[in-house]
C-alpha positions in Angstrom: 35.9 -41.5 24.7 34.0 -40.8 27.9 30.3 -41.4 28.3 29.8 -37.7 28.0 32.0 -37.0 25.1 30.6 -39.7 22.8 27.0 -38.4 22.8 28.2 -34.8 22.5 30.3 -35.8 19.4 27.3 -37.6 17.9 25.1 -34.5 18.4 27.7 -32.3 16.9 28.0 -34.5 13.8 24.2 -34.4 13.4 24.1 -30.6 13.7 26.9 -30.2 11.2 25.2 -32.6 8.8 21.9 -30.6 9.1 23.8 -27.4 8.5 25.5 -28.7 5.4 22.3 -30.2 4.0 20.2 -27.0 4.5 19.0 -25.5 1.2 18.5 -21.9 0.1 15.6 -20.6 -1.9 17.3 -17.6 -3.4 14.7 -16.6 -6.0 11.2 -17.3 -7.3 10.4 -21.0 -7.4 13.7 -22.0 -5.9 17.3 -22.4 -6.8 16.6 -23.7 -10.3 13.2 -22.0 -10.8 11.6 -25.4 -11.2 9.5 -25.5 -8.0 11.4 -28.5 -6.6 12.6 -28.4 -3.0 15.5 -30.8 -2.7 16.0 -30.9 1.1 15.7 -34.2 2.9 14.3 -34.9 6.4 11.0 -33.3 5.6 7.8 -34.4 7.3 5.2 -36.3 5.4 2.2 -35.4 7.5 1.4 -32.5 9.9 1.1 -33.2 13.6 -2.4 -32.8 15.0 -1.4 -29.4 16.4 0.1 -28.2 13.1 3.7 -27.5 12.3 5.9 -25.8 14.9 5.8 -22.0 14.2 9.3 -20.6 14.7 8.3 -17.0 14.3 5.8 -14.5 13.0 6.6 -10.9 12.4 4.6 -8.0 11.0 4.8 -7.0 7.4 2.9 -4.6 5.1 1.2 -5.2 1.8 2.4 -7.1 -1.2 2.2 -10.1 -3.5 6.0 -10.6 -3.6 7.2 -13.9 -2.2 10.2 -14.2 0.1 13.7 -15.4 -0.9 16.0 -17.2 1.6 19.7 -17.3 1.3 22.6 -17.4 3.7 20.2 -17.7 6.7 18.6 -14.4 5.7 15.1 -13.8 4.4 14.5 -11.1 1.8 11.1 -9.8 1.0 9.4 -6.7 -0.4 6.3 -4.9 0.9 4.4 -1.6 0.5 3.4 0.8 3.3 0.5 2.8 1.9 0.1 6.3 3.1 -2.8 7.6 1.0 -5.4 6.4 -1.5 -7.8 3.4 -1.9 -6.1 0.2 -3.0 -9.3 -1.9 -3.2 -8.6 -4.4 -6.0 -10.5 -3.9 -9.3 -9.3 -5.8 -12.3 -10.6 -3.0 -14.6 -9.3 0.0 -12.8 -5.8 1.4 -12.0 -5.8 2.6 -8.4 -3.8 5.7 -7.5 -2.2 5.4 -4.1 0.8 6.9 -2.4 3.3 5.0 -0.2 6.7 3.5 0.3 8.2 0.3 -1.2 10.5 -1.5 1.2 13.1 -4.3 0.9 13.4 -6.1 4.2 16.2 -8.4 5.3 15.3 -10.6 8.3 17.2 -13.2 10.3 15.9 -16.6 9.1 16.3 -18.0 12.7 14.1 -15.6 14.5 12.6 -13.1 12.0 14.4 -10.1 13.5 15.1 -7.3 11.1 18.7 -7.1 9.9 18.3 -4.1 7.6 15.7 -2.4 5.3 15.9 -0.1 2.3 12.9 2.0 1.3 11.9 4.7 -1.2 8.8 6.7 -2.0 6.8 5.1 -4.8 3.3 6.3 -5.8 1.3 3.6 -7.6 -1.1 3.8 -10.5 -2.0 0.2 -11.3 -4.7 -2.4 -10.7 -4.4 -4.4 -7.5 -2.2 -1.7 -6.0 -1.5 -3.7 -2.8 2.3 -3.9 -3.2 5.3 -5.4 -5.1 4.9 -8.5 -7.1 8.4 -9.8 -7.7 10.4 -12.2 -5.4 13.9 -10.8 -4.7 16.7 -12.6 -6.5 19.8 -13.3 -4.4 23.1 -14.1 -6.1 26.8 -13.6 -5.4 26.3 -11.5 -2.2 23.8 -9.2 -3.9 20.1 -9.0 -3.8 18.1 -7.7 -6.9 14.6 -6.4 -6.5 12.0 -5.1 -9.0 9.1 -3.0 -7.6 5.6 -2.7 -9.0 6.3 0.6 -10.8 9.6 -0.5 -12.3 12.2 0.4 -9.7 15.1 -2.1 -10.3 17.6 -2.2 -7.4 20.8 -4.0 -6.6 21.8 -4.0 -2.9 24.5 -5.6 -0.9 22.8 -8.7 0.5 24.6 -8.5 3.9 24.6 -4.8 4.7 21.7 -3.5 2.5 23.8 -0.8 0.9 22.4 0.4 -2.5 24.9 -0.5 -5.2 23.0 0.6 -8.3 19.4 1.1 -9.5 17.3 1.9 -12.6 13.9 3.6 -13.0 12.8 1.3 -15.9 9.6 3.2 -16.6 11.5 6.5 -17.2 14.7 5.2 -18.8 13.0 2.9 -21.3 9.8 4.9 -21.9 7.8 1.9 -20.6 4.3 2.3 -19.3 3.7 0.4 -16.1 1.7 -2.8 -17.1 -1.9 -2.8 -15.9 -1.0 -5.1 -13.0 2.5 -3.8 -12.5 6.0 -4.9 -13.2 5.8 -8.6 -12.5 8.6 -10.6 -14.2 11.0 -11.9 -11.5 14.6 -10.8 -12.4 16.8 -13.6 -13.6 20.5 -14.0 -13.1 22.3 -15.7 -16.0 26.1 -15.7 -15.6 27.1 -12.0 -15.3 23.8 -10.8 -16.6 20.6 -9.8 -14.8 17.7 -10.2 -17.3 14.5 -8.3 -16.8 11.1 -7.8 -18.4 10.9 -4.1 -19.1 8.7 -2.9 -22.0 9.1 0.2 -24.2 10.3 0.4 -27.8 12.8 -2.4 -28.5 13.2 -3.2 -24.8 10.6 -5.8 -23.7 13.6 -7.7 -22.5 16.8 -6.0 -21.2 20.0 -7.6 -19.9 22.1 -5.6 -17.4 25.6 -6.3 -16.0 24.7 -7.7 -12.6 27.6 -6.0 -10.9 27.5 -2.5 -12.4 24.0 -2.2 -13.7 25.2 -1.2 -17.1 22.9 -2.3 -20.0 24.4 -5.1 -22.1 21.6 -5.5 -24.6 17.9 -4.9 -25.2 15.4 -6.6 -27.5 11.8 -7.1 -28.7 9.2 -4.6 -29.4 5.6 -5.4 -28.3 2.5 -3.5 -27.2 3.0 -4.8 -23.7 5.7 -6.8 -21.9 3.3 -9.1 -20.1 4.0 -10.8 -16.8 5.8 -14.0 -17.6 9.3 -14.3 -15.9 12.4 -14.5 -18.2 13.3 -18.2 -18.5 16.5 -20.0 -19.6 16.4 -23.4 -21.3 18.9 -25.6 -23.0 17.8 -26.9 -26.5 19.2 -27.4 -29.9 22.8 -27.3 -28.5 22.2 -23.7 -27.4 21.2 -21.9 -24.2 18.0 -20.0 -25.0 16.2 -17.2 -23.2 12.4 -17.5 -23.4 10.3 -14.3 -23.3 6.5 -14.7 -23.5 4.9 -11.3 -24.1 1.1 -11.0 -24.9 1.6 -11.5 -28.6 4.2 -14.3 -28.9 6.5 -16.7 -27.2 10.0 -15.8 -28.2 13.4 -17.4 -27.9 16.5 -15.2 -27.7 20.2 -15.6 -27.5 20.8 -14.7 -23.9 24.3 -13.3 -24.8 23.2 -10.8 -27.4 19.4 -10.5 -27.3 19.1 -11.7 -30.9 15.9 -13.6 -31.7 16.1 -17.3 -32.6 12.4 -17.9 -33.1 9.0 -16.7 -32.3 5.5 -18.4 -32.1 2.3 -16.4 -31.9 0.6 -17.0 -28.5 -2.0 -14.4 -27.5 -3.9 -14.9 -24.1 -6.9 -12.7 -23.2 -6.3 -9.4 -21.5 -2.6 -9.5 -22.3 -2.1 -12.0 -19.5 1.0 -13.9 -20.5 1.8 -15.1 -16.9 3.3 -18.6 -16.4 6.9 -19.4 -17.1 7.1 -21.8 -20.1 7.7 -25.4 -19.0 10.1 -27.7 -20.8 10.1 -31.5 -20.7 12.4 -33.5 -23.0 12.4 -31.7 -26.4 8.9 -30.2 -25.9 7.9 -26.8 -24.5 4.5 -25.7 -23.1 2.9 -22.3 -22.3 -0.7 -21.4 -21.8 -2.9 -18.8 -20.3 -6.4 -17.3 -19.8 -8.9 -17.7 -22.6 -7.9 -21.3 -23.1 -4.9 -20.3 -25.2 -1.9 -22.7 -25.1 0.7 -24.3 -27.3 3.0 -27.3 -27.2 6.2 -26.9 -29.2 8.8 -29.4 -30.4 12.3 -28.0 -30.0 14.8 -28.8 -32.7 17.7 -31.0 -31.6 20.4 -29.4 -33.9 19.6 -25.7 -33.7 17.5 -23.1 -31.9 14.1 -23.7 -33.6 10.6 -24.8 -32.7 7.5 -26.1 -34.4 3.9 -26.3 -33.2 2.7 -29.8 -32.1 -0.7 -28.8 -30.9 -2.7 -25.9 -29.5 -5.1 -26.2 -26.6 -8.9 -25.9 -26.5 -11.6 -25.9 -23.8 -11.2 -29.7 -23.4 -7.5 -29.9 -22.9 -4.4 -28.7 -21.1 -4.2 -26.2 -18.2 -4.5 -22.4 -18.5 -2.5 -20.8 -15.7 -3.3 -17.4 -14.2 -1.6 -17.0 -10.9 0.9 -19.8 -10.7 3.3 -21.8 -12.9 2.7 -25.6 -13.5 5.2 -28.3 -12.6 6.1 -31.2 -14.9 6.9 -34.5 -13.1 9.5 -37.0 -14.1 6.9 -39.2 -15.8 5.7 -36.4 -18.1 2.6 -35.5 -16.2 2.0 -31.7 -15.7 0.2 -30.4 -12.6 -1.1 -26.9 -12.6 -4.0 -24.7 -11.6 -6.3 -23.5 -14.3 -8.1 -20.1 -14.7 -11.0 -20.8 -12.3 -9.0 -22.7 -9.6 -9.1 -26.2 -11.1 -5.9 -28.1 -10.1 -5.4 -30.5 -13.1 -3.3 -33.4 -14.0 -2.4 -33.2 -17.7 -0.5 -35.5 -20.0 2.3 -33.2 -21.2 2.8 -34.7 -24.6 -0.8 -34.5 -25.7 -2.5 -32.0 -23.4 -5.0 -34.7 -22.4 -6.7 -33.9 -19.0 -6.4 -36.8 -16.6 -8.3 -35.3 -13.7 -9.1 -32.1 -11.9 -10.1 -30.9 -8.4 -10.9 -27.7 -6.6 -10.1 -29.2 -3.2 -6.7 -27.5 -2.6 -7.6 -24.1 -4.1 -11.1 -22.7 -3.9 -12.7 -25.7 -2.1 -16.1 -26.3 -3.5 -16.8 -24.2 -6.6 -14.8 -22.6 -9.5 -13.8 -19.0 -8.8 -12.0 -16.5 -11.0 -8.2 -16.8 -10.7 -8.4 -19.3 -7.9 -5.0 -20.7 -7.2 -2.5 -22.6 -5.2 1.3 -22.6 -5.5 2.9 -26.0 -6.0 6.3 -27.2 -4.8 7.6 -30.8 -5.0 9.6 -32.5 -2.3 10.5 -36.1 -2.8 7.3 -38.1 -3.5 5.0 -35.4 -2.1 3.8 -32.0 -3.1 3.3 -29.0 -0.9 0.5 -26.8 -2.0 0.1 -23.3 -0.5 -3.5 -22.4 -1.2 -5.0 -18.9 -1.7 -7.0 -19.7 1.5 -3.8 -19.6 3.6 -3.8 -23.4 4.0 -0.7 -25.5 3.5 -1.5 -28.9 2.0 0.6 -32.0 1.7 -0.6 -34.2 -1.2 0.3 -37.0 -3.5 -0.2 -36.1 -7.2 -0.2 -39.0 -9.7 -1.6 -39.4 -13.3 -4.5 -41.2 -11.6 -5.6 -38.7 -8.9 -5.1 -36.0 -6.4 -4.7 -37.5 -2.9 -4.7 -35.1 0.0 -2.6 -36.3 3.0 -2.6 -33.5 5.4 -3.6 -29.8 5.8 -2.9 -27.0 8.2 -3.9 -23.3 8.4 -0.7 -21.2 8.0 -1.9 -17.7 7.3 -5.2 -15.8 7.1 -6.1 -14.5 3.6 -5.8 -10.8 3.8 -6.0 -9.6 0.2 -9.2 -9.1 -1.7 -9.8 -10.7 -5.2 -13.2 -10.8 -6.8 -14.9 -10.2 -3.5 -13.2 -13.0 -1.6 -10.1 -13.0 0.7 -7.0 -14.5 -0.7 -3.2 -15.0 -0.2 -1.5 -14.6 -3.6 2.2 -15.0 -2.8 4.5 -17.8 -3.6 6.2 -19.1 -0.4 9.9 -20.1 0.0 11.1 -23.5 1.3 14.5 -23.5 3.0 16.3 -24.7 6.1 13.6 -27.4 6.5 11.0 -24.6 6.9 8.4 -22.8 4.9 8.5 -19.0 4.8 5.2 -17.4 3.7 3.5 -14.0 3.9 0.2 -12.2 3.6 -0.4 -8.4 3.8 0.0 -8.4 7.6 2.7 -10.8 8.6 5.4 -13.2 7.4 5.7 -16.6 9.1 8.3 -19.3 9.4 7.1 -22.8 10.2 9.3 -25.9 10.6 8.6 -28.7 8.2 11.4 -30.9 9.6 10.4 -34.6 10.1 
């Protein structure tokens, strides 16, 4: 090989390696919905000038996080044309506007396609959609705040099928909107809907035809459909405001149900499984740890939480580390380390969330990469930290976005970011940003 050819070949090999190793983030909380980012070559500390910003592009309102798949970014927003969307937890705002699904080039943020439709809102915190798009098999599935469920061609943006869940299932829009991120399981798309006998509905992901529906409850709640393996059986978990239920994902038949009633109907977090135990908890210091049977789909209560134990999630879902320690943000912004098996609190801090004092629904979104955690705070800061059973150790911090939403008279960013292609993709109500996190 010549002196020129050898370095060129080495560079090509490195580029091909990076391309092959790049991960997608095709749905809420990542490929496995576990909040784990599995890419390598990620920085462990921000440079003094902050991470390199690859692009920033304008966007409109919304709490929906982005999804990244096939070098494309998918995100929803809301262009308001009339009405006052000032957040009030006790009032449904009536506004008019357009919901949009945007597809952007992950390399430069340029728009590839968009799909939009008129969508008047009547809900609390009427700033925009809540659900992260779900990308699977060349299709993208979106669920708007008023129950518009769409399937589009992921490459071209062509509408393939859609449902108006509110009308078709006689389901009232939940107080804070339709919020359960759609889940693909095999050939099924499973959604949180509501209405008589249809809290959970499974659709054929290709045709949109209903496969089954199940559960009657006063409200569907906000907790995303979750699949686990236990008792030799795949189980679908649906936590509505009255109970945590396990269903057969193939038929919708109920396996078991355990009462679990958070305040204000706020069943929000996705239940977390570790070993043969399952945890869920929410506002009002309401939580339960269940032991899952090994030989059949069944569960028994191990303990229920109180004001001295556990973590009660409002805006984000906790993560459980390999050693059985759960890390999550409680209802007033306390990031806590908790012993999963007992609910014992090991430590708590406000540093990565609200800063100095507890604030209602204060939050940060946790993602693990290797030995470190990335925490995207409601302040718009991105934090690198080490979380252990002993303590929270902050390593590095950078300002990524300005908080543009209002919550309890403070500015916030309440949107789960995506981590893919060695980058973070995050949004507020004015822009979406891509920042390199490559080492």
